[in-house]
C-alpha positions in Angstrom: -30.0 -147.0 -78.3 -31.9 -143.7 -77.6 -32.2 -142.1 -74.3 -35.7 -140.9 -73.6 -36.7 -138.0 -71.3 -37.8 -140.3 -68.5 -34.3 -141.8 -68.2 -32.8 -138.1 -68.1 -35.3 -137.2 -65.4 -34.6 -140.2 -63.2 -30.7 -139.6 -63.6 -31.0 -135.9 -62.7 -33.2 -136.8 -59.8 -30.6 -139.3 -58.5 -27.8 -136.8 -58.9 -29.9 -134.3 -56.8 -30.5 -136.7 -54.0 -26.7 -137.5 -53.8 -25.7 -133.9 -53.7 -28.3 -132.9 -51.1 -27.6 -135.9 -48.9 -23.8 -135.2 -49.0 -24.3 -131.6 -48.0 -26.4 -132.3 -45.1 -24.4 -135.0 -43.7 -21.2 -133.0 -43.3 -22.5 -130.5 -40.8 -23.0 -131.4 -37.2 -23.3 -129.4 -34.0 -22.6 -131.4 -30.8 -22.4 -130.5 -27.1 -19.5 -132.0 -25.1 -19.9 -133.0 -21.6 -18.3 -130.6 -18.8 -14.7 -130.8 -18.0 -12.0 -130.4 -20.7 -14.5 -129.9 -23.4 -11.9 -129.2 -26.1 -9.8 -132.4 -26.0 -11.3 -133.9 -29.1 -11.3 -130.6 -31.1 -9.0 -129.9 -34.1 -9.7 -126.3 -33.6 -10.5 -124.7 -30.3 -12.2 -121.3 -29.8 -10.6 -119.3 -26.9 -9.5 -115.7 -26.3 -11.6 -114.6 -29.3 -9.4 -116.7 -31.6 -9.3 -120.0 -33.5 -6.5 -122.2 -32.4 -4.7 -123.2 -34.4 -5.3 -120.3 -36.8 -4.3 -122.4 -39.8 -4.9 -126.3 -40.0 -3.8 -128.6 -42.9 -5.7 -131.8 -43.4 -5.9 -134.5 -46.1 -8.9 -134.5 -48.5 -11.8 -136.4 -46.9 -11.0 -135.4 -43.3 -13.4 -134.0 -40.9 -12.4 -131.0 -38.9 -14.1 -130.3 -35.4 -14.3 -126.7 -34.0 -15.0 -126.6 -30.3 -16.1 -123.4 -28.4 -14.2 -123.1 -25.2 -15.7 -119.8 -24.3 -18.8 -118.5 -22.5 -19.4 -116.2 -25.5 -21.1 -117.6 -28.6 -19.2 -117.9 -31.8 -19.8 -119.1 -35.4 -17.6 -120.7 -38.1 -18.5 -119.3 -41.5 -16.7 -119.5 -44.9 -15.4 -116.2 -46.2 -16.6 -117.1 -49.6 -19.4 -119.4 -50.4 -21.3 -121.8 -48.1 -18.7 -124.6 -47.6 -18.4 -123.9 -43.8 -21.5 -122.6 -42.1 -22.2 -123.3 -38.4 -25.0 -122.1 -36.2 -23.9 -120.0 -33.0 -22.0 -122.2 -30.8 -22.4 -122.0 -27.0 -19.7 -123.1 -24.6 -18.8 -126.8 -25.1 -20.7 -127.0 -28.4 -18.8 -128.3 -31.5 -19.2 -127.9 -35.2 -17.9 -130.6 -37.6 -17.3 -130.4 -41.4 -15.9 -132.9 -43.8 -13.7 -131.5 -46.6 -13.9 -133.5 -49.8 -12.3 -131.0 -52.1 -8.7 -129.9 -51.9 -8.1 -126.1 -51.5 -7.7 -123.4 -48.9 -11.0 -122.6 -47.0 -10.7 -119.3 -45.1 -13.3 -118.6 -42.5 -14.3 -116.2 -39.7 -16.7 -115.8 -36.9 -19.8 -113.9 -38.1 -20.4 -112.5 -34.7 -16.8 -111.4 -34.3 -15.4 -110.7 -37.8 -11.9 -110.1 -36.6 -11.7 -113.8 -35.7 -10.2 -115.4 -38.8 -8.8 -118.9 -39.8 -8.1 -121.2 -42.5 -8.3 -124.9 -43.3 -5.8 -126.2 -46.1 -7.0 -129.3 -47.6 -4.2 -131.1 -49.5 
């Protein structure tokens, strides 16, 4: 049974659609109501630091960063584009799902001295 060019093209297109939909579904920015806006965060941003500085999660887990400061901050991968938030205002959160095991080092692009890591096991 020979595979023709049309079947290869369709298969390639379907793979591309799955990859694109997986990437866009993993990143979310939300705004929390007033009050203790960091209660549901895995990592909070306070005092120009990510707290906790290192977080270990299972493969497939979603991590939520919440900005608890009046200053805007970002969450950006040191290498690659795995983690890439917009500038987060106070009470805004960024969520990312980690589907691959590894160590993901990140920083705030506005304040590069702010660093953290997510270890996915």
